[in-house]
Each structure stands twice: as C-alpha cells, then as structure tokens.
C-alpha positions as a Markdown table, in Angstrom:
| # | Residue | x | y | z |
|---|---|---|---|---|
| 1 | Met | 110.5 | 91.6 | 103.9 |
| 2 | Arg | 107.7 | 93.2 | 101.1 |
| 3 | Met | 107.9 | 93.8 | 98.0 |
| 4 | Ile | 106.5 | 96.7 | 97.1 |
| 5 | Arg | 108.6 | 99.1 | 95.3 |
| 6 | Glu | 108.9 | 95.8 | 92.9 |
| 7 | Val | 105.2 | 95.6 | 92.0 |
| 8 | Leu | 104.5 | 99.0 | 91.8 |
| 9 | Arg | 107.8 | 99.1 | 89.2 |
| 10 | Leu | 107.1 | 95.5 | 87.2 |
| 11 | Ala | 102.8 | 96.9 | 87.5 |
| 12 | Ala | 103.8 | 100.6 | 85.5 |
| 13 | Glu | 106.2 | 98.4 | 82.7 |
| 14 | Gly | 102.9 | 96.9 | 81.7 |
| 15 | Leu | 103.4 | 93.3 | 83.1 |
| 16 | Ser | 99.7 | 91.4 | 84.5 |
| 17 | Arg | 99.1 | 90.8 | 88.1 |
| 18 | Ser | 99.9 | 87.4 | 87.3 |
| 19 | Ala | 103.4 | 88.0 | 85.7 |
| 20 | Ile | 104.6 | 89.9 | 88.5 |
| 21 | Ser | 103.6 | 87.1 | 90.8 |
| 22 | Ser | 105.5 | 85.2 | 89.1 |
| 23 | Ser | 108.3 | 87.1 | 88.6 |
| 24 | Leu | 108.3 | 87.0 | 92.2 |
| 25 | Gly | 107.2 | 84.5 | 94.1 |
| 26 | Val | 104.1 | 85.9 | 96.0 |
| 27 | Pro | 101.1 | 85.3 | 95.3 |
| 28 | Arg | 98.7 | 87.0 | 92.7 |
| 29 | Ser | 96.2 | 88.6 | 95.6 |
| 30 | Thr | 99.3 | 90.0 | 97.4 |
| 31 | Val | 100.0 | 92.0 | 94.1 |
| 32 | Arg | 96.4 | 92.8 | 94.0 |
| 33 | Arg | 96.6 | 93.9 | 97.8 |
| 34 | Tyr | 99.5 | 95.9 | 97.1 |
| 35 | Leu | 98.3 | 97.7 | 93.8 |
| 36 | Asp | 94.9 | 98.2 | 95.2 |
| 37 | Arg | 96.3 | 100.0 | 98.2 |
| 38 | Ser | 98.6 | 102.6 | 96.6 |
| 39 | Leu | 95.6 | 103.3 | 94.2 |
| 40 | Glu | 93.8 | 104.5 | 97.3 |
| 41 | Ala | 96.8 | 106.1 | 98.5 |
| 42 | Gly | 97.5 | 108.1 | 95.6 |
| 43 | Ile | 101.4 | 106.4 | 95.6 |
| 44 | Ala | 102.3 | 105.6 | 91.9 |
| 45 | Trp | 106.1 | 104.8 | 90.2 |
| 46 | Pro | 108.2 | 106.3 | 90.1 |
| 47 | Leu | 107.8 | 107.0 | 93.7 |
| 48 | Pro | 109.6 | 109.5 | 95.3 |
| 49 | Glu | 113.8 | 108.8 | 95.6 |
| 50 | Glu | 113.5 | 109.8 | 99.1 |
| 51 | Met | 110.1 | 107.6 | 100.4 |
| 52 | Thr | 112.0 | 104.8 | 102.6 |
| 53 | Glu | 110.3 | 101.5 | 103.0 |
| 54 | Ser | 109.3 | 102.0 | 105.8 |
| 55 | Glu | 107.0 | 105.5 | 104.6 |
| 56 | Leu | 105.6 | 103.7 | 101.8 |
| 57 | Glu | 104.5 | 100.7 | 104.0 |
| 58 | Asp | 102.9 | 103.8 | 106.4 |
| 59 | Arg | 101.4 | 104.9 | 103.1 |
| 60 | Leu | 100.2 | 101.9 | 102.5 |
| 61 | Phe | 99.0 | 100.8 | 105.2 |
| 62 | Pro | 98.5 | 102.7 | 107.7 |
| 63 | Ala | 98.2 | 101.5 | 111.6 |
| 64 | Ser | 94.3 | 101.5 | 112.6 |
| 65 | Pro | 93.7 | 104.8 | 115.0 |
| 66 | Pro | 93.7 | 104.4 | 119.1 |
| 67 | Gly | 90.2 | 102.9 | 120.1 |
| 68 | Arg | 89.1 | 101.0 | 116.9 |
| 69 | Gly | 88.7 | 97.9 | 117.9 |
| 70 | Pro | 88.1 | 94.5 | 115.6 |
C-alpha cells in the first residue's frame, strides 16, 4: 500500500524527507518521488476530502499513453 497521503501530510507539517522516511519506514527515495510527483501534479496538502486513494495515485502516477513503449 502506498502512503502518499501520509507523506504529504507529514511534509506539510514541516518534517524533513529523512524524518518522514524514518517515521513511515519507507526509503527516502520513495518520499522524494511522492513529493516531486505531487508538485508536478499540482497536488498539495490538505487534499480534497472527496479525493480517493485511487484518484490520488492516478494523478501522481498516470498511465502511459497508448502506443508508447519503453
């Protein structure tokens, strides 16, 4: 399970990436990726109450357009 909401919440509280990583038990690279992707997607804490986990993940990790390969 991705902890995107919790990463965004803790970052908004002013915790460092290292502190978030330690608190949640995830690599700092994961914290950095979530924060970078949220910035690119224009998503900030607090999230809209109606935003589901699925919608959040879709915004941060959109599917590749059809016909595009590696």
